[in-house]
N, C-alpha and C positions, 0 to 999 in steps of 0.2 A: 213256327219256333215260339212265338208269343203264346200259342195256344198251350204248348207243352210246359212252359213256365207257369201259366195260370192253373193247370191241372196239378203241377207239383206244389204250388203254393197252396191250393186248396187241400191237398192231401196232407201236407205238413200241419196246416192249421187244424184239420180235423184230428190228427193224431196228437197235437198238443192239448186240444180240447178234451179228448176222450181220456188223455193221461191224467189231467187234472180233475177229472169229474168224480172219480172214485176215492176221494180223500176223506170221507166221512169215517168217523170212528165209533165203534159201538161201546158205550160205556158199561163198565161192570154194574151189576145190580147187587144191592145190599140184601143179605139174607138175614132176617130178623132172628131166627132161631140160633144160628151160628155166626155170630158177629166176628168178622176177621179184621184184622189190623194189618197194615204192611210190617214186615220184619224190620225195616230200616226205621220205622217209627218208634218201636219199642227198644232198639238196640243200639241207637245212636250215641255217640260220645259227645260230651259238651266241648272239647277241644280235641285237636289232631293235627296230624302232618300229612301232606299229600306231595306227590312228585317223586322222581327217583333220584336225581342229582341234587337239584336245588329244592330241598324239602321244606316248603313253607308251611307255617303254622295256621290254623284256622279255628274260628269259634264256630259252633253249630247250634242250631235250635230247631225243634220241630213243633208243629201245632196242628190242630184240627178244628174245622168249623162247619157248621150245618146252616143251610138257607134253602128256601124254595127256588131261588135264582143261583144257577151254577157259577156264574161270574162272581157274584156276591159271596159265595161260600169260599171261592178261592182268594178273594181279596181279604176277607176276614181271617182266614187261615194265615195268609202272608203278614198281615198286621199283627197278629198275635206272636207269630215268630219273631217279627222285628222288636215287639215289646219285650220279649224274653231276653234277647241279646242286649237290648238298651238298658234293661233293667240290671243286667250284669256289669254294665259300663257305668251307669249313672243313677242307680236306683237309690231311693231313700226309704227307710222304714220308720214308721211311728206306730207305737203301741199305747193304748189306753185302756185301762182296767178300771171298772167301777163296780162296787159291791154296795147294794142298798138293803138295810135291814130295816123292818118295820114291824111294830106290835100292834095287835088290834084286840079288843074284847074288855071285859070287865077287869078291875085292878086285880082281883084274886085268880083269874083264870084268863090270862093273856096268851095269845098264840103268835109266834113270830114267824115272819116269812123273809125269805132271803132271795134276792134277785142279783145275779151276777152277769156282767157282760164284759166281753173281752174283744176290743176291735182293734184290728191290725190294718193299717193303711200303708200300701206300697206306692209311693209317688216316683213317677219317672218325669224329671223335669226335661225342658226343651234339649233334645239330643239330635244332632243330625246324623242319620244313618242312610247313607247313599249308595255305598259300594257293596251291598249285599248281592248275592246270587241265590236263586231257588235252584237248588241241587236235584231235588226230586219232588215230585208231586202226583197225587193220585186222586181221582174224583170218582165217587160211587153214587149211583142213583139209587134212591129208595122208593119202589113202586107203591109200598102201602102208605107212605106219609107224603109222597109226591115232593121230596126234597133231595138236595145234593150233600154229601159229607165229603170235604176236600182235606186231604192230608198234605202236609208241606214240610220239607226239609230245606233249611236255609243255612247258608254259610257266608262267613265274612273273613278277610284275613286278619291275622293278628297285628300286622303292620297298621292296617286301617283302623284297628281298635286303639292301637296305641295313640295314632294321631287324633282320634276322637277324644280319648282321655286327656291328652295335653291340650286340646282346645277347651274342654270343659275345665280343666284346672287353670288355664288361662283366664277364662271368663269369671271363675270364681275369685281368683285373685285380684281381678280389676274391681269386682264388686265390693270386697274386703277393703282394698285401698281406698276406694271412694267413700265407704262408710268411715274409715279412720280420718280421712281428710275432713269429712263432715263434722265428725266428733271433735277434731283438733280446732276446726273453725268456730264450732259452737262454744268450746272451752275459752278461746280467745275473746269471743264476743262477751262471754260472761265476766270474765276477768276485767275487761275494759269497762264493762257497765258497773262494776264493783268500785272502781275508782271514783 
């Protein structure tokens, strides 16, 4: 009886090991001549609703990244998609334009040169984005360049975005109040010192 149980256990163990052994996936390879992009990458919406009865709203973002390391290409793509969503929540734009005009040469034959520069800085300040999910992803291997290209589609619910916006607004209001208190305190100190 014991011998039958041992044989059955060995057979079950062998079956389990062979079932798990064929889990490797063949990565698609990138064709340099005809570069293909997933349809969901190009056709995604920035916002949308999902579900049949309770249709929840979501924000979506896509990103792509390249790296010689497969894991790093996926992480970079996820970070870029998170940055896109966070930028919509808490992004700040700054623009600086500078134009320099200079003249050189003799007084009767001056030549002028103009240099123009337009710098746009998009800052995303400390924003917590935890409840996202990666909806779709695809990693392609480029045999010629020996690197991986990862595409990612990420989503986060509108409820979570509203909570994040409320947190950001609360934080900004606290900073503003503390600045006002400092300003009022310094005004009082100045008035007292003038007496």
